[in-house]
C-alpha positions in Angstrom: 89.2 70.5 119.0 90.2 74.0 118.0 91.9 74.7 121.3 93.9 71.5 120.8 95.0 72.7 117.3 96.0 76.1 118.7 98.3 74.3 121.2 100.1 72.7 118.3 101.0 76.1 116.8 104.5 76.7 118.3 106.3 80.0 118.2 108.6 78.7 115.4 105.6 77.6 113.3 103.8 80.8 114.0 106.7 83.0 112.8 107.4 80.7 109.8 103.8 80.7 108.8 103.7 84.5 109.0 106.7 84.9 106.7 105.4 82.2 104.3 102.1 84.2 104.0 104.0 87.4 103.2 106.5 85.8 100.9 105.2 82.5 99.5 108.1 80.1 98.9 106.8 79.3 95.4 107.7 82.8 94.3 111.4 82.3 94.9 113.8 82.0 92.0 114.9 78.5 91.1 117.7 77.2 93.3 117.2 79.9 95.9 117.4 78.5 99.4 114.5 80.4 101.1 112.3 79.3 104.0 113.3 77.7 107.3 117.0 76.9 107.1 117.5 75.8 110.7 114.7 74.5 112.9 114.7 74.7 116.7 114.2 71.6 118.9 113.5 73.8 121.9 110.3 75.8 121.7 109.3 79.0 123.5 106.6 78.3 126.0 103.4 80.4 125.8 103.6 83.5 128.0 107.4 83.6 127.8 109.5 86.3 126.0 110.8 85.7 122.5 113.2 87.8 120.5 113.1 87.8 116.7 116.3 89.3 115.1 116.3 90.6 111.5 119.4 91.0 109.3 120.5 91.2 105.7 123.4 88.8 106.2 123.7 86.2 109.0 127.4 86.6 109.6 129.3 85.3 112.7 129.2 88.7 114.2 125.4 88.9 113.8 125.1 85.4 115.3 127.1 86.4 118.3 124.8 89.4 118.8 121.8 87.2 118.5 123.1 84.8 121.1 124.1 87.5 123.5 120.6 88.9 123.4 119.0 85.4 123.7 117.2 85.6 120.3 115.0 82.6 119.5 114.4 83.3 115.8 116.5 85.0 113.1 115.0 86.3 109.9 117.7 86.9 107.3 117.3 88.4 103.9 120.2 86.6 102.2 120.2 82.8 102.5 122.9 81.2 104.8 123.1 78.3 102.4 124.2 79.5 98.9 124.7 76.0 97.3 123.9 72.4 98.2 125.9 71.2 101.3 127.3 67.7 101.5 128.6 68.0 105.0 128.7 70.4 108.0 132.0 71.3 109.5 133.5 74.0 111.7 136.2 74.4 109.1 134.1 76.8 107.0 132.0 79.8 108.0 128.6 78.4 106.8 129.1 75.2 108.8 130.1 77.1 111.9 127.0 79.3 111.7 124.6 76.4 111.0 126.0 74.2 113.7 126.0 77.0 116.3 122.4 77.9 115.5 121.4 74.2 115.9 123.4 73.9 119.1 121.6 76.9 120.7 118.1 76.0 119.3 118.1 79.2 117.2 115.8 79.0 114.2 116.8 80.7 111.0 114.5 81.7 108.1 115.6 83.3 104.8 113.2 85.4 102.7 115.4 86.5 99.7 113.8 86.3 96.2 110.5 85.2 97.7 110.4 88.6 99.3 111.6 90.3 96.1 108.8 88.8 94.0 105.9 88.8 96.4 103.0 91.3 96.3 103.8 93.6 99.2 107.4 92.6 99.2 110.6 94.6 98.9 110.1 95.7 95.2 106.5 96.8 96.0 107.6 98.6 99.1 110.3 100.5 97.2 107.9 101.4 94.3 105.2 102.7 96.7 107.8 104.7 98.6 109.1 106.4 95.5 105.8 108.0 94.4 102.1 107.4 94.0 100.9 105.7 90.9 100.0 102.4 89.2 102.3 99.6 90.1 102.6 96.3 88.2 105.3 93.5 88.0 107.7 93.8 85.1 107.6 90.0 84.7 104.3 88.8 86.1 104.2 85.5 87.9 102.3 82.9 85.8 100.1 81.8 88.8 100.1 84.5 91.5 98.3 87.8 90.8 100.4 91.0 91.3 103.5 89.0 92.0 106.6 88.6 89.9 110.0 90.1 89.1 110.6 93.9 89.5 108.0 96.6 89.5 107.0 99.3 87.0 105.6 102.4 88.5 103.6 104.8 86.3 102.7 108.1 87.9 100.0 110.5 86.8 102.2 113.6 86.9 105.9 114.2 86.1 108.3 115.3 88.8 111.8 116.6 88.9 114.5 114.0 89.1 116.0 115.9 92.0 112.9 115.1 94.1 113.3 111.4 93.5 117.0 111.5 94.4 116.3 113.3 97.7 113.4 111.0 98.5 115.5 107.9 97.9 118.4 109.2 100.1 116.0 109.8 102.9 114.2 106.5 102.5 117.5 104.5 102.3 119.3 106.7 104.9 122.3 107.3 102.6 124.3 110.4 101.8 125.2 109.4 98.2 123.7 107.5 95.3 125.3 106.6 92.0 123.4 108.0 89.0 124.0 107.7 85.3 122.1 110.3 83.3 120.9 109.7 79.8 122.6 112.9 78.7 126.0 114.6 79.1 126.4 117.0 82.0 129.4 118.3 83.9 129.6 118.1 87.7 129.0 121.8 88.2 125.7 121.7 86.3 124.5 118.4 87.9 122.1 120.0 90.4 120.5 122.1 87.8 120.2 119.1 85.4 118.5 117.1 88.1 115.9 119.8 88.7 115.3 120.3 85.0 114.9 116.6 84.2 111.2 115.5 84.7 110.4 111.9 85.1 107.1 110.0 85.2 107.7 106.2 84.9 110.0 104.2 87.1 111.4 100.6 86.9 112.4 99.1 90.2 114.5 95.9 90.7 116.3 95.0 93.9 119.6 93.1 93.4 121.7 92.8 90.3 119.6 93.9 87.3 119.9 92.2 83.9 119.4 93.7 80.5 115.9 92.3 80.6 114.6 95.5 82.3 115.8 97.6 79.3 112.8 96.2 77.4 110.4 98.1 79.6 109.4 101.7 79.0 110.8 103.8 81.9 112.3 107.2 82.5 114.3 105.9 85.5 115.6 102.6 86.6 116.3 102.1 90.3 118.3 99.0 91.2 121.1 97.8 93.5 123.8 97.0 91.0 124.1 96.8 87.2 126.9 95.9 84.8 128.7 98.7 83.1 127.6 97.6 79.7 123.9 97.5 80.8 124.2 101.0 82.3 125.5 102.3 79.0 122.7 100.4 77.1 120.1 102.0 79.4 121.4 105.5 78.9 121.4 104.9 75.1 117.7 104.3 75.4 117.2 107.5 77.3 116.8 105.7 80.7 118.4 107.3 83.8 120.0 104.7 86.1 120.2 105.0 89.8 122.4 102.5 91.7 121.9 102.2 95.4 124.6 99.6 96.1 124.2 96.0 97.4 122.1 95.5 100.6 121.2 99.2 100.9 117.5 98.7 99.8 117.3 95.5 101.7 118.5 97.0 104.9 116.0 99.8 104.7 113.2 97.4 104.0 114.0 95.2 107.0 113.2 98.2 109.2 109.7 98.3 107.7 109.4 94.5 108.2 110.5 94.8 111.8 107.5 97.0 112.6 105.1 94.8 110.6 106.1 91.7 112.6 106.1 93.6 115.8 102.5 94.8 115.2 101.4 91.3 114.1 102.7 89.5 117.2 101.8 92.2 119.7 98.7 90.2 120.8 100.2 86.7 120.4 100.6 84.0 123.0 104.2 85.1 123.5 105.8 88.4 124.6 107.5 89.1 121.3 110.1 91.7 120.6 111.4 92.2 117.0 114.8 93.9 116.5 117.1 94.7 113.6 120.7 93.6 114.1 122.9 96.5 115.1 126.1 94.9 113.7 124.7 93.8 110.4 126.2 96.2 107.8 127.5 96.5 104.3 131.1 95.1 104.3 132.2 97.7 101.7 133.0 101.2 103.0 133.4 104.5 101.1 136.8 106.1 101.9 
């Protein structure tokens, strides 16, 4: 009986189940289109090769790359469907992507806020990567232990802000970060100010952060984006704000997820290769 049940576990179901275990769909924010967006009618036979491609945004360029490399499953951070769809047409980009995926039996799965809020998800990963200490959700989930919105990291010892900045740059593989200090300093004194400023408590929130995080005690807030008014409000409370920019944290995390999935499926019934898209990138450039 058990052998028969194992035969029912297709490649698509195996990958979807793995992602749902990591990022339970119940943790996603209301209205977020996470989970299996496009299912495949053609399954990968056991013993055959299967390519999982990971990206932040499933654009037409990423889709072309996936098709050229004969991918069978795409894991995208951002949902392809942003709002309810009443019809599918090649007249708009979302329709073209969904129809092309269905035509080529290419499964698509989005993780988005389920990944943000999950224990072991992107916010946890970022907090653990920043420093060692006690980590807890800023807004705990009412039913799932250690899950919820954002993360608050409390370290035992204080460290120079300059150490945090350099660690973040290396982790996210960026040359620059935007920082709003909670005190006035000119450009020539910035390096000295970062070394002289010691921090111990960090708030972490991937995506666009609301003023809600300002209610939590933290020396530093690390987030993707934040409104100008909220940055000023944070500084007024003595909180240093570090903005990484949209998709920067997500893209770095997907490299970590790639290795996790590769290790998990190393001994599976399929010859699985997991790759991050090479054309997936932030559409905004610094000039």
